[in-house]
N, C-alpha and C positions, 0 to 999 in steps of 0.2 A: 273539633273534632271526624274528619274522614273518614268513612267505613268502607272495606271492602264492598261493592256494589252500588258505592254510592257517589252520583256528582258533588264537587267543591259547593259549599254552601259562599258565594261570594256578596258581601257585602258593599255599595256601592260609596263611591269618595263623598257625594253629597248625603248619603246615611251617615256614614260614621260620624263626616264633620257635624253633620246637627247634631248627634248625641254628645258629642265631646263640648260643642260648644251651649249646650241645654244645660251640660253638668257644670260648666263654671259659670252659667248665669245663674245658675240655682243654689250658687256661693261654695260651690264645688273647689278644693284644694288640691287636688291630687289625682290624673288621668291613668291608669293603669290598659294599656290598648291591646295585651296578650291577644296576636304578638305582632308586636314592630317589625319584629325581624322573622321568616320560616326560618325552617330547621330540617332535620332528618331525623329518624328514627333509627337510627343505625343497630346493628345487633338484631337481637330480641328483646329490644326495649319495647315496642309499640305497645300499648294494649289490644286486648282483645277485639278482635278484626279490625283495626285501625291501622291505616295504609303508613306505608313508610317512611313519605313525605310529608313533616308537619307545616299545614300552614303555608303552601307555598305561593299565597296570593296576599301575604303581609306587604306595606309598603316596599319593606328588602326582602323580597323572593329567597328562595329555599338555597340560593347560592349567594346573595348577598347583592343580586343586582337589583337596580332601582326597579320599581313597578308601577309606571304612570299609568293613567290620573293622581292614582291614592297616595303617591307619594309627595308631588309636587303640592296636591291640594290641601295635606296636610299641614306640608310646610308653610302655606301663607295663613294658614289659618291659624298655627302656632303663631307668625308674625303679629296678626291682627290681635291675638289677644296678648302680647307682649306690650303693645302701644298702650294698653287699658291699666298694665300693670297697677300704676298709685292709687287709681279710686279701690281698684280689685282688690286692692293688700289693706289699704289704709283709710278708704270710704264709709262711709252709711250705704247703708243697702233698702231698697224698695222697688216694690212691684207695682204696676198699673197696666189696668185692664185697656186694650187697644180695640177692642169688638168682642165678640163670641167668640171666637177660637182664636183672636191674639192678644198677646200680651207682655207688658215692657218690664224688664228687669235692667234698674237705672242703681248704678254706685257714684257716690257724690265724695270726693273728697276734701279738706277743711279748706285748702287751696281755692277750691273754685272747680277742681278740676272734676269731670263729669264722664263715665262713659255708660253705653247702653246696648242691650240685647234684645231687638225686635223680634219677637218669635210670631210667625204665622203654624199653627197647630193643623189648621186645615189642607187634606193631603190631598183634596181636590181639584180646588181653587185658588189663584191668587187672590192677594188683600192689599185693597189699598187704605193707609190709616194715616193718623196724625198724632204727632210726636213733638211733643214742645212748639208747636203751631209750625211743624215743617211738614210735609206730606211725603210717605215712602210707598214703595210700591213692594210686596214682600211677594216672592214665590212662593208656589205650595209648599206647604211641608219644610220652612225655611227657615234660617235665624240672619239678620242681618248684624253685625258689629259697627259702633260706630263709638271710639276711641274719643272722641268729643262732643257726642250727644248731638253730632248733627251730621257728619259724615259716614257715609257707609266706605268702612274699609277691606269689608268682606261679607259675602253673604257664602251661605253653606252649598246653597243649592247650582250655582255660579262656578261651574268648572271651567275654568280658562287654561287647562294645563295639558296639553297635547297627550294624546293616547300614542303608549309605544307598544310594541312586539317582539317577543322572545323568539329569537331565530338560530336555531343548530344546522351546525355543519359537518357532516358526516368528516370523519376522519378516518375512523380505520372500520370495515367490515371484516366481521368474523365468519367469513364463508369459506374457507379451505378447509376441506373432508381430511389433509394431512397433517394440519395442526390441531386437533380436535384429538381428546382419548377419551377414553369412559371406561366408568366401573360399575356393575352391576350391584346395586345395596342387596344383600343376601337376607333370604326371607326366611328367617328362625323357628323353629321349630320346638314343642313342648320339652325332647330330650334334652335340649345344648339352652336350658334357659335357667340361671342361676336363683332367682325367686321365684318360689311359688306359694300358693297360697289357694286354700279351698273356697275364694270369692271374686266377684271381680272387683278392682282395687281401684280407687279412685286415682283419677290422669296425675292433679297436682302434687297432692302429695306424696303417690311416690316419684315421680323425677324431680319433685323438689328444687323447678325452676331451673332445670340445668338441659333439658331439651325440651322442644314442640313436641316431640313424640314418644309416645310408648306402646310396644309392641306386649300383644294379649294372643296366647297361645295356648290350644288344648287338641289333645289325640283323644279320641275314641273307636271303639270297635262298632263296626257294622258288620250286617251279616250276609249281606249282598251287594251287587251291584245296581246302585238303585239312580234316579232322579230325585231330588227332593231341592224344600224351597229354605234359604237360608234368612233369617231376620234378625237382625241388630237393632237397637236402639240404642242412642248415646246421644248427652251432652254436652260434647266436647266442638269442635267445630267442626272436622271432617274424620272420616273414617274410609280407610280401605281396605276390600277382604280378598283372602287369599284361601284357596281350599285346595289341599295336597300339592302347595307350590304353585297352582296356577291363577293369574289373578280373577278375581271375579267379581269385582264392580266396585264404585265408589258412591258417597253419600254426603251432602254438608248439611251444618243448619247452622241458627244463631244462638239466642236467647235461651230456646226454648228444645225441647227433646226433640228428634227427628230421627227418622227409621233408615235401614238399608235393607231391602227385600229384593233377593234377587235368587233365581233358578241355580242349584248346583248339581255336580256331581258325584254321589259316593263311590266310595268301592267296595268289596269286599275285602274287610282285615281292620288296620287300619287308616284310619282317615288324621289328617293335620290340619287344623282351621284355626288361622291365624290371622288377627288383628291388629291395623294398623290406626289407632287411636291419632289424631293429630291437631293441637292447641294453636292458633293464628293467635298467640298472645294471650296473655293471662287478665280475668277481670280486675279493675284496678280503683273502682266506686260502687258507690250502693251501700243501701241496710246492708248489715248481717256479711260484711265482707269475708267475713274469717270463716264462716259455715258454706262458703260456697263450696261446689264441687262440679267434676267435670270429667268427662270418660264414656265406657260404655255400660250401660244400666242393665243389658239382657240382653242375650241370644237363644235363640231357637231353631232349630231344625227341624220343620214340620211340628209335631207336637211335642219333641223333647226340647226341655229348658236346660242350659248347659251352665247357668249361672252358680250354681255351687258345685260345679266340677273341680277339680284341681286343675287351676289355671298354671304357666308360667309366664313370667315378665323377663323383658332384658330392659332393665333400669334405665339406661344411657343412653338411651333416644336409639338414633343407627348406627350401625357400625362407624358408618365413615364420619360419625359425629364423637364417635370415641375412639376412634383412631388419630383425631384431627386431620383427616387426609386433606385439609383446603391448605395447609402448612405447608414449610419446607422439610420440616423434621417428620411429618407425619407421611407425607402424600407416597411416599416409599415404603407404605408399612401393605399398602395394596396392588396387590398385580391390575397394572392399566392394559386397556386393548387399547388398537384402531378404534377410531369413531366408524360404526355400523350405519350410520341413520337410518335406524328402525324405531326411534323415538320410542322407546322402551318409557314404561311406568318405574318410579321409583328408580332413578339412574343419575348418574355422577359423571358429570362434562369437568373437561378441565384443558387447558391451551395456556399459550404464552402471547405477550404484546406488548408492544413497546408505548412508553410514553407520548402522546403528541407534543410538540414544539408548544411554547407562548404557557402563558400564564391566564389564558381563560378556564371557567368553570369547565368540568367534563360532566359526560351524563352518560350512562348506560341505555341504549335501549332495547327492552325486555319484552317486547311486543310478539314477540314469536313464540314466548315459551308459555308456561302454563301455570305451574304454581309452583313455587319452591324457595329457597335462600341464596345469595349467591356471595361470595369472598373475594376479595383482591389482594395479595399477597397477607391471606392469613387475616385478614379484616374484613367481618361482615359487612357487606352495606344495604344489608334489610332482607327482609322477607321479601318475598313479589308474588301475586297472587294474580295473573293478566285475565285468566281463564274465565272469573267470575265476571260480570257487564255489567251495568249500571240501568236504569232504565232506557236511558238514551242507545241499550246495544255499545256501549264503548267500555273498556277497562277504566277502572279509578284512576291507576297507575302504570304504566310503562317506560317513563324515564327514569333511572335510578343515579341520585349525586355521587358522585367520586370525586374525594378529595384531593389534590394534588400531593398533598402531604402523604397522602396513601401506595404515591407511585416511584416508583425508580425510573432510572431514564428508559435503561432496557429491563425485555427479561421478568415482566411483570406477570406473575400467575393468577390466573381467571380461572373460579372453580363454581359450578353450582350443582344443587343437588336438585331434580327437578321430579316430583310428584306424578305429572300428567303426559302428556304428548307433546313436548316442547321441541322447539328446530329450533339449536345455536346457531346454525346457521344463518339466522335469520337476526342475530344480534348486531348492532352499530355499536361505536361511541364516537360521541360527539362531542 
């Protein structure tokens, strides 16, 4: 599983082949590759902080394309194991030492058929071994498969399949301002929320997995214009802060509490503090999963804690989500305006495009965006978080799978909700 801010974990073809062959050599009967075919976490199905692409490095990648040399090397491995099927299934089993870190796993059938797996567990040096009066050179950390106990049909370290690369040709650029429209997500205040509580509610149990977003809002009186410090502690994934409708910053975290601490300006009279708690997927594993909580834990302005004030909540996430403005039925429920190019935070973008010809897989390049979610013809193709980078200073994912089954020949609707300062004019389709 790859999370935002992490590089993909890639096992070599030789390493995977070695451990599959070793499992079979040790009398294993069933191999679960998990995954042999990559996939896509469409919609909000990805777990906490997990990227939308699911193991694109598999022998068959996220788009169903062959990834070499992994696919070809494993195909050769499977063919070599199949040559051993008679002694593997019906023969006797024995092992013999070939050296300090070398061992032979031998299967002998009643008909005289014999298969052997010669293993070199030395991860630094090749080894020359003698098996049944024949000399064999075993590369470091490798297994040679001998379907007749005499001739090597396959060695896990010797990858003969040629590498391939996946190339993309841009078929459409979304760089026309005239074709984009936008809608600014309204910032709620306490008086227009329906759910109220004298506490900071848990994010997950309040939204009940209907949205990644939960608005927390509170109003209080202040006796003068003043500067102050806002401190918000959360154990969700992201928090955005608004004071009297003005954006005041955001912070993000991971498995533990994190804090947003920013200077703010208070006015004489009623002040509105609005916080947007964001989950990037819910936790799906670990001990005491049913007890896990998330959301805003503490809010302080200077020395005044607001935890036990009366807070208002907008249960169904963002207004745009509530109205399903990414669908044909919902898009006319709000007033869209012409694209302004201001790259505001918490804004919806909408455009249309025609499907490129052909049957090749399609992907959307969101490298110019920040963080949010994207829909095509009302179908969510997943969350994106391009602004958070790996230690190598690059996003964990920029290309997003669009199945052709999601598309019409013409007038396909593309909708994004952007939390940060993304630029939709940089989006391309390939």
